[in-house]
N, C-alpha and C positions, 0 to 999 in steps of 0.2 A: 479885776479883769475887764478889759474894754470889750464892748459889744461889737464884734465883727462877724462876717460870714464864716470865717474859718473857726472862730471860737464857738459859734452856735452849732456848726456842724460837728465839732469835736464833742460838744455836750450831747448832741443827738446820738453819737456813737456810744458814749458812756451810758446814756439812757437805755439803749438797746442791750448793752451788756448786762445792766442791772435788771432789765425786764426778763432776759433769758434766765438769769440766775434765780429770780423770783418764781418764774414759771416752773422751773424744776423744783425749787425749794418747797413750794406750797403743796407739791404732790407727795412729799415724804411723810410716811405714816399718816396719811389722810384718812380719818375715820369714814365710815359709810355715811353718806348723806341721807338724813332722815329728819323728821320733825323734832325728835328728841335732841339730836346733835345741834340743831339750829337754835336751841335755847341756851347754848353754852358760850362762855367767853372765847374759847378756842375758835369756835365757828366765826364769831365776829372778827377776830384777829385775822383769820385766814381769808375771809371775804374782803377785808380792808386791803390786805396785801394783793389780792387778785385785782382789785380796782386799780391800785397803784401800778401793778404790772401792766394792765391794759393801757393806761395813760402813758407810761414810759415807752411801751411798744409803739404806740402811735407816734410819739415824738421821734423815736428811733427810725422807723420806716420812712417818715417824712424827710429826715435828714439824708437817708440813703437815696431816696428818689431825687431830691433836689441836687445831690452831688453828681448825678449822672442823667440829667434830664435828656440831653441830646443822645447819649449812648443807649438809653433804655427805649427810646422811641415810643410809638403808640402802645405797644404791648406793656411797656413799663408804666405808662399813665393808667391804662385800664387795670393792670394788676395792683397798682398803688391805691386807686380809688376803691376797688372791691375789697382789698385787704384792709384798708383804712376803715371802710364801713364795717367790716367784721369786728375790728377792735372797738369801734364806737358802740356797736350792739353789745359786745362783750362787757364793756364798761357799764352799760345800762343794766344788763342782766345781773352782773355781780353786785351792783349797787342795790337793785331790787332785793337780791338775796340777803344783803347785809341789813337793810333798813326795814323791808316789808315782811319777809319770811320769818325773821326772828320773832316778830310780833304775832303773825298769823299762826305760828306753830302752837301757840297757847289756845287759840280759839278755833282754828280749822286745820288740825294736824293731817287730816286725810287729804286735803287739797295740796298741802305742802309736800307730802310724801309722793303724790301723783306727779307734781311738777319735777321734783328731784328725780323720780324714776325716768321720766321722759328725757330730761337733760343729761342723764347718764346712760342713755341708750336702751332703756327699758320701756315698759308699757304702763300706761295709766289705767287705773280701774274706773276713773270718772272723767268728767269733762274739765279740762284746765283752761278752756277759753283761748284768748289770744296769746297765752304763753306758748301754745303749740306753734303758732305762726312765728313767734319770736325765736323759738328754738330752731325751726327750719331755716329762718333767715340768717341766724347766727352761724349755723353749720355751713350753709351754702357760701356765704361771703368769706368766712374764715378759711375754709378748706380750698375753695376756688381761688380766692385771692392769694393765699400762700403759694399755690401751684403756679399761677400766672406771674406773680411778683418774683418768685424764685427763678423761673425760666428767664424772665427779663434781666435779672441781675447777672445770671450766668452769661447771657449773650452780650451784656454790656462790657464785660471784662474789666471792670473797675475795682470791685471789691472781691474778697476771697471767693473763688468759684466753687470750692468744695462746700462752703457754707450755703451758697445759693442752691446747690444741688440738694443738700440736706434739708433745706427749707421746703423745696418742692416735693422731695420724696417723703418727708415727714407728713406733709399735708395729705398726700395720696394714701400713705400707710394708715392714716386714721380711719379710712373707709373700711378697713379690714376688721375693725373692732367687733361688729356683730358676728363675724365669722370665727372669731377666736375668743369665745366667752371664758375660756379657762385662763386667759391672761388678764392681769390687772390693767384696765384701760388707761390708767394714769401713766403707765410706762410709755405710752405713745406721745406724751408731752415732752419727753426727753430730747428726741431729735429736733423738734422745733426750738426748744430752749437752747440747745447747743448751737443751732444755726444762728439764732439771734445774738448769742455771745460772740460767735465767730465773725458775723457781719458787722456787729457794733465795734469790735476791736479793730477790724480791718478799716472801718470808716475813720475811727479815731487815729489810727496809725497813718493813714493816708493824709489826713489833714495836718498831722504833726510834721510829716515829711515835707508836705507842701509849704508849710510855714517856714521850715528851715531853708528850703530852696529859695524862698522869696526874700530872705535877708540880703541886704547889700553886701557885695563881695568885699568891700573895703571896710565893713563894719568892725571886723576884728583886727584891722591893721592899726598899729600905734601911730599917733600923730607925729609929724616931723616938724618940730619947732623951727628948724632952719629954713623950712620951705614956706613957713607962714608969712604972709605979707600984710 
């Protein structure tokens, strides 16, 4: 495969699709986060998939933004930067979880449980230090960026607008988690995951259609030997 803008954008679309599916998949039958679970192989696998999901998501939204720089305008730029920052922080958090917390669970299980409690919307019984700041930064950039980027994509009218609405709505809906403790908070990941799949497929299809339109009109015509000179 030659490296062209079209091919890179199509790869970004497929990355977004894969990220959305992973975002939904890692939530299925997810055990409760605690120090004991952090010592298991399943935890390491799930954390690794979350890191991959965050990286693929960043590649996906980059392709989405670059496809519609002019149409998205200033709101699109702000939304992309904030949302991209959210995914960068998420990558860091999930990497810390995979590498650091799996080890700390043996020596400082109380601290690990406190961090997990805060990151899942609960309260810590002790001081978790700068992880509290990282949690707030992650929530603010991911939710705020998802809302702004979704609105910008909807206004740009380039990719699937229903998926852009779902991305924005899914980000806002996450704020209702503390108000609905009876619901599994992991269900709130489904709208964002479906939105990423929809936007990624729309980006891939858009580039595929564009590549087809750019083919020379006479490319499929048979050569006329009689007309050759």
